[in-house]
MDAnalysis code that builds the backbone (N, CA, C; Angstrom):
import MDAnalysis as mda
import numpy as np

u = mda.Universe.empty(258, n_residues=86, atom_resindex=np.repeat(np.arange(86), 3), trajectory=True)
u.add_TopologyAttr("name", ["N", "CA", "C"] * 86)
u.add_TopologyAttr("resid", np.arange(1, 87))
u.add_TopologyAttr("resname", ["UNK", "UNK", "UNK", "UNK", "UNK", "UNK", "UNK", "UNK", "UNK", "UNK", "UNK", "UNK", "UNK", "UNK", "UNK", "UNK", "UNK", "UNK", "UNK", "UNK", "UNK", "UNK", "UNK", "UNK", "UNK", "UNK", "UNK", "UNK", "UNK", "UNK", "UNK", "UNK", "UNK", "UNK", "UNK", "UNK", "UNK", "UNK", "UNK", "UNK", "UNK", "UNK", "UNK", "UNK", "UNK", "UNK", "UNK", "UNK", "UNK", "UNK", "UNK", "UNK", "UNK", "UNK", "UNK", "UNK", "UNK", "UNK", "UNK", "UNK", "UNK", "UNK", "UNK", "UNK", "UNK", "UNK", "UNK", "UNK", "UNK", "UNK", "UNK", "UNK", "UNK", "UNK", "UNK", "UNK", "UNK", "UNK", "UNK", "UNK", "UNK", "UNK", "UNK", "UNK", "UNK", "UNK"])
u.atoms.positions = np.array([
    [92.121, 79.337, 87.294],
    [93.178, 80.207, 87.930],
    [93.157, 81.564, 87.285],
    [93.138, 82.605, 88.075],
    [93.123, 83.928, 87.473],
    [94.561, 84.319, 87.067],
    [94.535, 85.389, 86.176],
    [95.951, 85.953, 85.894],
    [96.753, 86.331, 87.028],
    [96.174, 86.880, 88.034],
    [96.931, 87.335, 89.303],
    [97.428, 86.215, 89.994],
    [96.510, 85.191, 90.113],
    [96.933, 83.926, 90.887],
    [98.171, 83.269, 90.188],
    [98.062, 83.136, 88.920],
    [99.105, 82.562, 88.122],
    [100.405, 83.333, 88.160],
    [100.348, 84.658, 88.276],
    [101.548, 85.509, 88.406],
    [102.145, 85.326, 89.807],
    [101.272, 85.310, 90.772],
    [101.828, 85.227, 92.135],
    [102.544, 83.791, 92.265],
    [101.963, 82.788, 91.675],
    [102.612, 81.439, 91.764],
    [103.773, 81.466, 91.011],
    [104.022, 82.117, 89.890],
    [105.274, 82.037, 89.064],
    [106.360, 82.878, 89.925],
    [106.149, 83.947, 90.530],
    [106.917, 84.709, 91.249],
    [107.422, 83.973, 92.492],
    [106.460, 83.218, 93.246],
    [106.892, 82.339, 94.212],
    [107.789, 81.201, 93.889],
    [107.532, 80.680, 92.787],
    [108.410, 79.483, 92.239],
    [109.757, 80.025, 91.948],
    [109.817, 81.232, 91.456],
    [111.031, 81.839, 91.035],
    [111.862, 82.213, 92.259],
    [111.240, 82.545, 93.306],
    [111.911, 83.175, 94.580],
    [112.322, 81.957, 95.556],
    [111.602, 80.943, 95.590],
    [111.772, 79.943, 96.613],
    [113.057, 79.282, 96.466],
    [113.690, 79.255, 95.401],
    [115.023, 78.503, 95.346],
    [116.190, 79.485, 95.519],
    [115.958, 80.739, 95.830],
    [116.925, 81.800, 95.991],
    [118.022, 81.874, 94.929],
    [117.487, 82.162, 93.781],
    [118.423, 82.165, 92.633],
    [119.391, 83.380, 92.753],
    [120.535, 83.334, 91.992],
    [121.599, 84.353, 91.907],
    [121.063, 85.543, 91.334],
    [120.142, 85.292, 90.280],
    [119.626, 86.472, 89.447],
    [118.144, 86.192, 89.155],
    [117.399, 87.188, 89.203],
    [115.903, 87.196, 88.947],
    [115.625, 88.189, 87.859],
    [115.087, 87.931, 86.683],
    [114.713, 88.687, 85.712],
    [113.234, 88.804, 85.779],
    [112.610, 89.963, 86.013],
    [111.120, 90.060, 86.094],
    [110.681, 91.076, 85.178],
    [109.799, 90.680, 84.202],
    [109.226, 91.558, 83.327],
    [107.794, 91.909, 83.749],
    [107.488, 93.050, 84.165],
    [106.171, 93.397, 84.737],
    [105.603, 92.393, 85.788],
    [106.481, 92.317, 86.852],
    [106.122, 91.162, 87.888],
    [104.775, 91.438, 88.613],
    [104.350, 92.665, 88.501],
    [103.071, 92.997, 89.220],
    [101.729, 93.394, 88.344],
    [102.041, 93.139, 87.073],
    [101.145, 93.676, 86.108],
    [99.695, 93.216, 86.152],
    [99.487, 91.955, 86.604],
    [98.117, 91.443, 86.814],
    [97.639, 91.379, 88.276],
    [98.303, 92.178, 89.140],
    [98.096, 92.051, 90.547],
    [97.340, 93.278, 91.050],
    [96.546, 93.097, 92.098],
    [95.942, 94.337, 92.687],
    [96.961, 94.941, 93.580],
    [96.688, 96.068, 94.029],
    [97.892, 96.867, 94.724],
    [98.241, 96.122, 96.014],
    [97.461, 95.408, 96.733],
    [97.813, 94.734, 97.889],
    [98.823, 93.600, 97.620],
    [98.391, 92.738, 96.493],
    [99.263, 91.605, 96.138],
    [100.562, 92.159, 95.561],
    [100.463, 93.270, 94.772],
    [101.703, 93.835, 94.092],
    [102.626, 94.284, 95.292],
    [102.158, 94.886, 96.264],
    [102.977, 95.279, 97.404],
    [103.629, 94.121, 98.034],
    [102.961, 92.973, 98.175],
    [103.629, 91.788, 98.863],
    [104.602, 91.256, 97.964],
    [104.408, 91.180, 96.672],
    [105.369, 90.619, 95.687],
    [106.565, 91.363, 95.724],
    [106.426, 92.752, 95.680],
    [107.663, 93.689, 95.715],
    [108.463, 93.542, 96.984],
    [107.717, 93.443, 97.988],
    [108.454, 93.234, 99.399],
    [109.193, 92.046, 99.452],
    [108.625, 90.945, 98.906],
    [109.450, 89.617, 98.882],
    [110.582, 89.722, 97.971],
    [110.562, 90.422, 96.892],
    [111.544, 90.540, 95.959],
    [112.666, 91.274, 96.615],
    [112.270, 92.489, 97.148],
    [113.392, 93.450, 97.889],
    [113.902, 92.701, 99.028],
    [113.149, 91.900, 99.831],
    [113.710, 91.201, 100.950],
    [114.600, 90.085, 100.431],
    [114.396, 89.375, 99.268],
    [115.261, 88.334, 98.877],
    [116.719, 89.069, 98.556],
    [116.748, 90.249, 97.839],
    [117.866, 90.905, 97.483],
    [118.724, 91.376, 98.779],
    [118.011, 91.827, 99.733],
    [118.723, 92.212, 100.966],
    [119.317, 90.985, 101.760],
    [118.457, 89.936, 101.707],
    [118.996, 88.786, 102.578],
    [120.061, 87.932, 101.809],
    [119.985, 87.853, 100.566],
    [120.827, 86.958, 99.818],
    [121.797, 87.394, 98.863],
    [121.674, 88.792, 98.464],
    [122.344, 89.439, 97.528],
    [122.004, 89.119, 96.060],
    [120.851, 88.428, 95.957],
    [120.353, 88.250, 94.555],
    [120.303, 89.407, 93.731],
    [120.811, 89.362, 92.454],
    [120.625, 90.413, 91.480],
    [119.127, 90.400, 90.947],
    [118.592, 91.532, 91.038],
    [117.158, 91.678, 90.605],
    [117.060, 92.641, 89.536],
    [116.538, 92.236, 88.287],
    [116.342, 93.197, 87.244],
    [114.916, 93.123, 86.894],
    [114.219, 94.303, 86.979],
    [112.922, 94.360, 86.836],
    [112.528, 95.432, 85.675],
    [111.567, 94.998, 84.711],
    [111.207, 95.793, 83.655],
    [109.839, 96.175, 83.988],
    [109.534, 97.447, 83.940],
    [108.221, 97.945, 84.337],
    [107.892, 99.246, 83.704],
    [106.662, 99.553, 83.593],
    [106.104, 100.933, 83.068],
    [105.533, 101.622, 84.336],
    [105.518, 100.802, 85.518],
    [104.752, 101.496, 86.579],
    [105.599, 102.169, 87.666],
    [105.519, 103.424, 87.862],
    [106.477, 104.240, 88.510],
    [106.414, 103.780, 90.012],
    [105.274, 103.291, 90.523],
    [105.219, 102.854, 91.844],
    [106.035, 101.702, 92.111],
    [106.121, 100.754, 91.101],
    [106.897, 99.506, 91.202],
    [108.403, 100.082, 91.204],
    [108.742, 100.870, 90.269],
    [110.203, 101.379, 90.214],
    [110.615, 102.100, 91.515],
    [109.659, 102.869, 92.073],
    [110.006, 103.375, 93.391],
    [110.479, 102.462, 94.440],
    [110.213, 101.182, 94.338],
    [110.563, 100.216, 95.480],
    [111.970, 99.785, 95.168],
    [112.622, 100.094, 94.086],
    [113.821, 99.641, 93.701],
    [115.011, 100.604, 93.892],
    [116.238, 100.176, 94.178],
    [117.365, 101.020, 94.465],
    [117.879, 101.795, 93.293],
    [117.919, 101.078, 92.199],
    [118.560, 101.850, 90.962],
    [117.666, 101.751, 89.802],
    [117.740, 102.684, 88.980],
    [116.810, 102.878, 87.799],
    [117.546, 103.144, 86.651],
    [117.122, 102.517, 85.534],
    [117.797, 102.794, 84.253],
    [116.566, 103.010, 83.230],
    [116.518, 104.359, 82.741],
    [115.335, 104.731, 81.940],
    [115.583, 104.575, 80.500],
    [114.714, 103.819, 79.789],
    [114.859, 103.823, 78.342],
    [113.830, 104.704, 77.759],
    [114.173, 105.633, 76.963],
    [113.173, 106.497, 76.400],
    [113.515, 106.786, 74.948],
    [112.510, 106.540, 74.012],
    [112.810, 106.595, 72.629],
    [113.983, 105.779, 72.104],
    [114.168, 104.623, 72.650],
    [115.326, 103.732, 72.168],
    [116.575, 104.219, 72.769],
    [116.677, 105.137, 73.703],
    [117.977, 105.535, 74.262],
    [118.043, 105.449, 75.760],
    [119.108, 105.088, 76.278],
    [119.266, 104.955, 77.743],
    [119.467, 106.343, 78.306],
    [118.709, 106.591, 79.252],
    [118.874, 107.958, 80.020],
    [119.637, 107.732, 81.288],
    [120.776, 108.479, 81.500],
    [121.338, 108.348, 82.812],
    [120.829, 109.184, 83.768],
    [120.372, 108.719, 84.911],
    [119.755, 109.458, 86.017],
    [120.766, 110.532, 86.512],
    [120.245, 111.603, 87.040],
    [121.059, 112.643, 87.683],
    [121.814, 112.001, 88.772],
    [123.138, 112.448, 88.898],
    [124.151, 111.895, 90.000],
    [124.606, 110.615, 89.666],
    [124.388, 110.043, 88.646],
    [124.914, 108.705, 88.216],
    [125.982, 108.868, 87.048],
    [127.049, 108.356, 87.118],
    [127.993, 108.476, 86.107],
    [128.029, 107.167, 85.266],
    [128.361, 107.285, 84.085],
    [128.468, 106.088, 83.149],
    [129.602, 105.086, 83.460],
])
């Protein structure tokens, strides 16, 4: 089993039970762009349909662009995005 196959299987196992919270650390790191898009779409769809809370940690700006809110950690400090209050 390749790293990408194992990663897709892990994501599928996590999402199939429709959990209240999903914590995802680099959920697309071992995936090609097509598989990554499918995984992100499934995660976003789960949030839309069930209200699941989704926390994704990523270094990939493309992955982050699929998500509604962003918190940036730079040099050990949280940066508050423009237009967001603490």
